[in-house]
N, C-alpha and C positions, 0 to 999 in steps of 0.2 A: 592531534586530532581525533576527531572519531570519522571514520568512513562507512555509510549505511548504502547498501545495496537492495533493491526491489528488482527482484527478479520476475518478469513476466513472461507470459506466452509468446508476446509479440514485442514487447520493448523491454528493456531493462534500465532503472533509474538509478544514477548511483548521488549521493550527497556529501559533504563534506563540513563538517560540525568543528568548531573550535569556541575554545570558552572565553569570553566576554571580559574585560577588566573588573566588573562587577564580579563576575562569577569565579574569577581567582582568588577575590578574600573570602568568599563564602566558607562558611565553617564546616557545611556539609562537601565532602572531596567528591562524590558519587554523584553529584548532580550539575557538573560544569559544562556541557557542552549545550552553549546556550545561542552559538549564532552560526548560521549557516552562511558558509564561506563561500562556496560552490555547487552546483547541481548539473547533471549531463543526462541527457535522452538517448541512448543506441538502441540500437538491433538488437537482438535477443538473438543467437547463431548459435544451436544446439552442437552444430560439427566444429564449430573455432577449438583449438587446442590452449592449452594451459598458456604459450609462449603469446600467440596470438592476442587471448585478453590480457597477458601482462603489460605487452605492447601497445595494445591501447589505450588501457589506465593509466600507467606511466606517462603516454602524451599528452592525457587530457590534465593529470597533474601539470604538465610541465606547461600548456596552454595558460593555465591558472596560477600561472608564477608559483606553486605549490611543492614544498617538499615531501615526496615519497616518506622518506626518512622519521617526517614529524607525526606521522600515524601511526598515534597508541591502542587502537581496537580499530575493530570491523565489525559489525551487525550484517545479516544476512536474511532475507526471508525470500524465499525458493519456492515457485509453484512449479521450476521444470527439473525434476529428479536429476534427470542424466546430466546435468551442468554442475550439480552439487558437489563432487571429488575434482572438477575441474576448477570450481571457483576456489574451493576449497587450497590448493594446490598453488593457484596464482595468489592469494594471501599470504601462503608462506613463503615461497619463493621469491616474490617481489616486493612484499610489502613487511617480511619478516615478523607475520603476526598471524596467530592461531584463529578464524571466525568464529564468532557465535550465531547460530545458526537458530533462526525460530521452529522448534521443532518440538517434540515432546519432554518435560522437562523442565521446560523454560517457563522460570515466572513472571507472569503479567500482571496480576492482580485483578483479573476480570472471571470472574466464575460463567460457565459455556454449557447453559442451557439447550442443549441439543441432544438428539437423540441419540447419535452417534460423534462426540466431540472430533473424532479423527477425521471425519467429512469435511472438515470446515477450513478454507485454503490459510495457510498460515497470514498471510497480504491481508487477508478480511478480521484477521484478531487483532492484526497490527492495527489496520486501519479503524476500529471499535477503539481501543486502548485510546488511542490520538482524540479522538474525536469527543470522546466522555472528559478528558483529561482538559481540554479546550474549549468545550462547549456544555459542558455537561449533559443532563439526561433527563426525561429520554430521548433518543436522539436516532437518528434515520442516515446512515452512511450512502450515498450512491457512487461506485465507484466506476466510472467508462473505462473499460479498458476491453479486451479480446472479448470480454463477458462482461455484462453491465451489470454488477450484484449491488442489490440492498440489504443492508445489514441493521439489523434494531438493539438498541440498546435500552436498557428499561432506564427507569430513574436512579434505580439502587447501582446503578455501572454492573448490569450483566447481560451478556451477549446471549440477546432470545433468539435469533435465529434471521430468517431474509427472505430474499428474493433472488434466483439468477437467470436472466435471461440473454438470448444471444444479443453480441456487441452490434455497436452500428456498421462497424466495418465489416464484419463476417456475413450480416444482413445486406452490404452491399454488395459484397462478393457475389454470395448466392443469387443475386439478382442478373448481376452481369452476365454471370457463367451460364445459364440457365435460358439467356435469351438470346437469341443470335443478332438481332438489330439493334436493341440498344446498348448505348457508348458506354465507356466507365466514366464518371462524370465526379469532380470534386466535391467532396462533403463538406456542404457550408450553408451557412442560412440564404437562401435568395431575399430578394427583394420586395417581392409579394410570392402570394400563394398560388394566384393562377399564375401556371405557366405557357409563357407563347411558345413557348420551342421543345423540345426533347428535352435538351439540357435543362432549360427550368423547371420543367415538369418533375424530370426524376428529383433533381437537387431539392424542390419542394415535397415529395412523397418522404423521400428519405429522413430528410430534418424535423419535418412537421410529425410524420408519422410516426419517428421516433419520439418525439417530443410528448406526445398524446401518450404514448406508449408508457413513458416514463412520470409522466403526471396521474396518467388513468392509475396505476398501479401504488402512486405516491397517496391519492385519494383511501385508497383502501387501508392503507398500511396506518395512516393517521387518524382516522376510523377507528382502528384499533387501539392503539397506540396514546391518542389524546390529539386534540389540536395544538397544543402548546409545545409538541414536538420538535425539536430543531432539525434540520435537513441541510447536510452539508455534502456538496458534488465535490469529487477528487478523479483524477485518472484524464490520461489524455485529451480526450473531449468532454472535459467538465466542463469548461469555460464556454464552450460553445453553447452545448444544451443546455447547462446550468442558468446561465444569465436568458433564457426563455423562459425557463419552469417557472410557472407560479405559486410551486411550494418551496423550491429551493431559495435557502437564506444566505448559504456561505458558500462561496468557490474554493476552494484549498486547494491550491495544487502540489503543495509538500505536504502534505496529512500524511501521508503512508512513512516521510522519511521520519517525519517530527515521532510517529508511535514506534518506527523501528531504536530513535535516540531513546526516548522515554522506557523502552522495554530493557534498553541495554542498561539504562539507570539501575533501574531493577532487579538486576542481576550481579552485575561487577562492582565490586569494591575498589577505586582506584588506586593502585599502588603511586610512590613518587614518578617509577620511571615510564608510567601509563599504559602499565600491562595490568589484563583483568586477573582480578580472583575470582574464584569459583565462588557459586552462591555460598552462602553461610549455613551451617546446619541449623540454624534457626528459620529460617527461610523456607527446607522443606517440612519443619513440622508445621511451621503457618499453612503451606501447602495442605499440607494433610488434615488439618484441623477445618479448613477450607472444605475441603469434599465433605468430609464426615456431616460439616453442618450444613452444606449446600446440596447434598445428595451430586455433585459434580464437579470438574475439577476446574479449577483457574488456571492449568496450563495448557499452554498451547497445544492444538492440534496438529496431525499430519498436515503437510501442506497439498493441495487436491490439483491436477493439472487442470480440470473442466473449472475453475474458478477466476481464471483470468484470461 
């Protein structure tokens, strides 16, 4: 099995992929994890210890009746750098496996046209890779996390850049913290726009105000990219906001997990025992050729704390 982890500032999402019967008989042994067996969303706690995370992860496996010993590879996208060494030890101590971190030098197959590619969060590149693989280009990925990011991919599969805005959750928190008499309310779509009480008015303002922000930004992005551009939503609030948007066509809850799986497959040839080999020298040469040709790098940049 393949364990994938998407570590954000607020939540960490885990997924376990396995090989289906058809994949087991495929000739290409590097593309074998095509079945998502289980997934979980837990709080990201930077102060948790190696043992605390280890016990949590193993308990999740036990609840899903999955064997920890069956994990043959682990890939991690993290925008919380202080947790990286902790998670590395968790993987080695509790799963007996060295994780592959999405970081500089990793083959993504996607040129990054950003003034400074190191500024782009690893999760944004992972989303872009998965969206282009699944939906083609041009496309825009809207990830509703701690921050809401809009990432643009060209028809040729190039990462062009995007937009970062405050997430709905932290926008609501700012409102509640700065107003003495407004109560904290559940963020959800209200039955009607006109609120007849304070709670209803707040919910309407949060939901429709944020929906207006999302569609307003997408109006401008689609004007630049073209109206044939596909728009995909993901992240914790993706389904709630995405279903109300006039531009979002697909809500893909597991887009980031799929992207991690795809990048794993592009970087590791699997030995029979399920452990990963490092990328071949041929891959490194291909990266250098891509960099010279495009004037950009197809390697993933460093993770940025501000992007999730």
